[in-house]
C-alpha positions in Angstrom: -36.1 -190.3 -216.3 -36.6 -186.7 -215.4 -34.6 -185.3 -212.5 -36.7 -184.0 -209.5 -36.3 -180.8 -207.7 -34.2 -180.8 -204.5 -36.1 -179.6 -201.4 -34.5 -177.2 -198.9 -36.1 -176.2 -195.6 -35.3 -172.7 -194.2 -36.1 -171.1 -190.9 -35.6 -167.4 -191.7 -35.7 -164.7 -189.1 -36.0 -161.2 -190.5 -35.3 -157.9 -188.8 -35.9 -155.2 -191.4 -35.2 -152.0 -189.5 -35.9 -149.8 -192.5 -39.5 -151.0 -193.0 -40.1 -152.0 -189.4 -40.8 -155.6 -190.5 -39.9 -158.4 -188.0 -41.0 -161.9 -188.7 -40.1 -165.6 -188.7 -40.7 -167.5 -191.9 -40.5 -171.3 -192.3 -39.9 -171.8 -196.0 -39.7 -174.8 -198.3 -37.6 -174.0 -201.4 -37.6 -176.4 -204.4 -34.3 -176.1 -206.4 -34.8 -177.1 -210.0 -32.1 -179.6 -211.2 -30.7 -176.9 -213.5 -30.6 -174.2 -210.8 -27.3 -173.5 -209.0 -27.0 -172.9 -205.3 -26.1 -169.3 -206.1 -29.3 -168.7 -207.9 -31.4 -170.4 -205.2 -29.8 -168.4 -202.5 -30.2 -165.1 -204.4 -33.9 -166.0 -204.6 -33.8 -166.5 -200.8 -32.1 -163.1 -200.5 -34.8 -161.5 -202.5 -37.4 -163.1 -200.2 -35.7 -161.7 -197.2 -35.1 -158.2 -198.7 -38.8 -157.8 -199.8 -40.3 -160.0 -197.1 -44.1 -159.7 -196.6 -46.7 -162.2 -195.4 -48.2 -162.1 -199.0 -44.8 -162.8 -200.7 -44.3 -166.3 -202.1 -42.1 -168.2 -204.4 -43.2 -169.0 -208.0 -43.2 -172.5 -209.3 -39.6 -172.2 -210.5 -37.7 -172.5 -213.7 -40.0 -175.1 -215.2 -42.9 -172.6 -215.4 -42.4 -169.9 -218.0 -45.2 -167.6 -217.0 -44.3 -166.9 -213.4 -41.6 -164.9 -211.6 -39.2 -166.2 -209.1 -41.3 -164.5 -206.3 -44.5 -162.6 -206.3 -46.7 -160.7 -204.0 -50.5 -160.6 -204.8 -53.2 -158.6 -203.1 -56.5 -160.1 -201.9 -58.0 -159.8 -205.3 -55.2 -161.8 -206.9 -53.6 -158.8 -208.7 -49.9 -158.9 -208.7 -48.4 -156.2 -206.5 -44.8 -157.1 -206.9 -43.0 -159.4 -209.4 -39.4 -160.4 -208.6 -37.0 -162.1 -210.9 -33.4 -162.9 -210.2 -30.8 -163.3 -213.0 -30.8 -161.6 -216.4 -34.2 -161.8 -218.1 -34.5 -160.4 -221.6 -36.3 -157.2 -222.6 -39.4 -159.0 -223.8 -39.8 -160.8 -220.4 -39.3 -157.6 -218.4 -41.9 -155.7 -220.5 -44.4 -158.5 -220.1 -43.9 -158.5 -216.3 -44.2 -154.7 -216.2 -47.6 -155.0 -218.0 -48.8 -157.6 -215.4 -47.6 -156.2 -212.1 -47.7 -152.9 -210.2 -44.0 -153.2 -209.4 -41.3 -155.3 -211.1 -38.0 -156.0 -209.5 -35.1 -157.6 -211.3 -32.0 -158.7 -209.3 -29.1 -159.5 -211.6 -26.0 -161.1 -210.1 -22.7 -162.5 -211.2 -19.8 -161.3 -213.3 -21.9 -160.8 -216.4 -24.6 -158.6 -214.7 -22.9 -155.3 -215.8 -22.7 -156.4 -219.4 -26.3 -157.5 -219.4 -27.4 -154.2 -217.9 -25.3 -152.1 -220.3 -27.1 -153.8 -223.2 -30.5 -153.4 -221.7 -30.7 -150.1 -219.8 -31.7 -147.9 -222.7 -34.4 -150.3 -223.8 -36.1 -150.4 -220.4 -35.4 -146.9 -219.2 -39.1 -145.7 -219.7 -40.6 -148.6 -217.6 -41.7 -146.6 -214.6 -42.6 -149.6 -212.5 -39.2 -151.4 -213.0 -36.6 -151.5 -210.3 -33.2 -153.1 -211.0 -31.0 -154.0 -208.0 -27.5 -155.3 -208.8 -25.6 -157.5 -206.4 -21.8 -157.4 -206.3 -20.1 -160.4 -208.0 -19.0 -161.8 -204.7 -22.5 -161.8 -203.2 -23.9 -164.9 -204.8 -21.0 -167.2 -204.1 -20.9 -166.0 -200.5 -24.6 -166.7 -200.1 -24.1 -170.2 -201.8 -21.6 -171.0 -199.1 -24.5 -170.8 -196.5 -26.5 -173.5 -198.4 -27.6 -176.6 -196.6 -30.6 -178.9 -197.0 -31.9 -177.5 -193.7 -31.0 -173.9 -192.9 -31.5 -171.6 -190.0 -30.7 -168.0 -191.1 -31.0 -164.6 -189.6 -31.3 -161.5 -191.9 -30.9 -157.9 -190.8 -31.7 -155.0 -193.2 -30.4 -151.6 -192.1 -29.1 -148.5 -193.9 -29.2 -150.2 -197.3 -27.1 -153.2 -196.1 -28.4 -156.7 -195.7 -26.6 -159.1 -193.3 -27.4 -162.8 -193.6 -25.9 -165.2 -191.1 -26.2 -168.9 -190.2 -24.6 -168.3 -186.8 -21.1 -169.2 -188.0 -20.6 -167.3 -191.3 -22.0 -163.8 -192.1 -22.6 -162.4 -195.6 -22.9 -158.6 -196.2 -24.8 -157.6 -199.3 -25.2 -154.0 -200.4 -27.7 -154.0 -203.3 -27.0 -151.2 -205.8 -30.0 -149.6 -207.4 -29.5 -149.3 -211.2 -33.0 -148.2 -212.0 -36.2 -147.3 -210.2 -37.3 -145.8 -207.0 -39.6 -148.6 -205.8 -39.7 -149.5 -202.1 -36.8 -151.7 -201.2 
């Protein structure tokens, strides 16, 4: 019997002082059985960091042709394609061919090794932005995980603060490539 996704409910309040974006989002996140709390929470971080009314979660790990998050315009064209983790060069090139902007957010201890092996191969992709999270970020985000979450996110001066009212996580994404809006 196949394992089913675990459903998480999130009330996310965002104050992005850099973009002037202030909104409340009620999200339902499906966590695939093979996905860790860390990866799911990095997806949630990506949603908060790039929040927009048109941004939505993809169908998840079980669908190969979709990103973790994407933003489409009214015609259905993909404006922003966001993947978390360490996709391979072929996947990144395919995404760059389909979307106006592609963002990859690697995390974890192996992220620097992944990037060192990939940077020269993707350096010419003008629509690619790579934002690295410090190794401590994903475990700290995972500590906020609950089946029902009420989180506040503040973005200011390149820093992202996420709190559940008791614990607060500071994330400072480091731009490895690209100049896309963040």
